[in-house]
C-alpha positions as CSV (number, residue, x, y, z in Angstrom):
1,M,0.0,0.0,0.0
2,S,1.4,3.4,-1.0
3,F,0.9,6.6,0.9
4,S,1.4,10.2,0.0
5,L,3.3,12.4,2.4
6,K,2.0,15.7,3.7
7,F,4.3,18.0,5.7
8,T,3.3,20.4,8.5
9,P,5.2,23.8,8.3
10,Q,7.4,22.6,11.2
11,A,8.3,19.4,9.4
12,E,9.0,21.2,6.2
13,A,11.3,23.7,8.0
14,D,13.0,20.7,9.8
15,L,13.7,19.0,6.4
16,K,15.0,22.2,4.7
17,S,17.2,23.0,7.7
18,L,18.8,19.5,7.4
19,E,19.2,19.9,3.7
20,K,21.0,23.3,3.9
21,D,23.5,22.1,6.5
22,K,26.2,20.4,4.6
23,S,27.7,18.9,7.8
24,L,24.4,17.0,8.2
25,L,24.4,15.5,4.7
26,K,24.6,11.9,6.0
27,R,21.6,12.5,8.3
28,F,19.6,14.2,5.5
29,K,20.1,11.1,3.3
30,A,19.0,8.9,6.2
31,V,15.9,11.0,6.7
32,R,15.1,10.9,3.0
33,K,15.5,7.2,2.9
34,A,13.2,6.8,5.9
35,L,10.6,9.1,4.3
36,G,10.7,6.8,1.2
37,Y,10.0,3.8,3.5
38,L,7.1,5.6,5.1
39,E,5.6,6.2,1.6
40,T,5.7,2.6,0.7
41,N,5.4,0.8,4.1
42,P,5.0,2.7,7.4
43,R,5.7,-0.6,9.2
44,H,9.0,-1.2,7.5
45,P,11.3,-3.0,10.0
46,S,14.1,-0.5,9.7
47,L,11.8,2.3,10.8
48,N,11.0,0.7,14.2
49,T,7.7,2.5,14.0
50,H,5.8,2.7,17.3
51,K,3.0,4.8,18.8
52,Y,4.2,7.9,20.6
53,S,1.8,8.3,23.5
54,S,2.9,11.9,24.6
55,L,1.4,13.5,21.5
56,S,-1.8,13.4,19.5
57,G,-2.7,14.8,16.1
58,P,-4.9,18.0,15.7
59,N,-8.0,15.9,15.7
60,G,-6.9,13.4,18.3
61,E,-5.1,11.1,15.8
62,E,-2.6,8.6,17.1
63,V,1.0,9.9,16.6
64,F,3.8,7.5,15.6
65,E,7.6,7.8,15.9
66,A,9.8,6.3,13.1
67,Y,13.6,6.0,13.2
68,A,15.6,7.7,10.5
69,E,18.8,6.6,12.3
70,N,19.6,4.1,15.0
71,R,22.5,3.7,17.4
72,T,23.7,7.2,16.7
73,P,24.1,10.1,19.2
74,A,21.1,12.4,18.7
75,A,19.7,10.1,16.0
76,F,16.9,11.7,14.0
77,R,13.3,10.7,14.4
78,I,10.2,11.3,12.3
79,F,6.9,12.0,14.1
80,W,3.7,11.4,12.0
81,F,0.1,10.3,11.9
82,Y,-2.3,8.8,9.4
83,G,-4.5,11.3,7.5
84,P,-6.3,13.5,7.1
85,E,-7.2,11.7,3.9
86,K,-7.1,8.0,3.2
87,K,-3.7,6.8,2.0
88,E,-2.1,10.0,3.4
89,I,0.5,10.4,6.1
90,T,1.1,13.8,7.8
91,I,4.7,14.4,9.0
92,I,4.6,16.5,12.1
93,A,8.3,16.9,12.8
94,I,11.8,15.6,12.0
95,T,14.0,16.0,15.0
96,P,17.0,14.6,16.8
97,H,16.3,12.2,19.6
98,P,16.7,14.0,22.9
């Protein structure tokens, strides 16, 4: 099943910021790869997708966390939810793990 990705202004800014910083090129590539997996299969094993209980979407949607990187200091994570339309995923934020 294929999904289309929709970005909040925050997620768009996060992605552009990563893309502009040449020292983060490796991380930008990892995020792009993870976004590709999200489009084709949000449950892809390398994403380690799991529900993130501290957040909810604007209409109470369940928010999920997907890994763009693993076993890396300040590894990047992608926060997202299903919708608002069918076969659509909204990316909330792309941030380093605290």
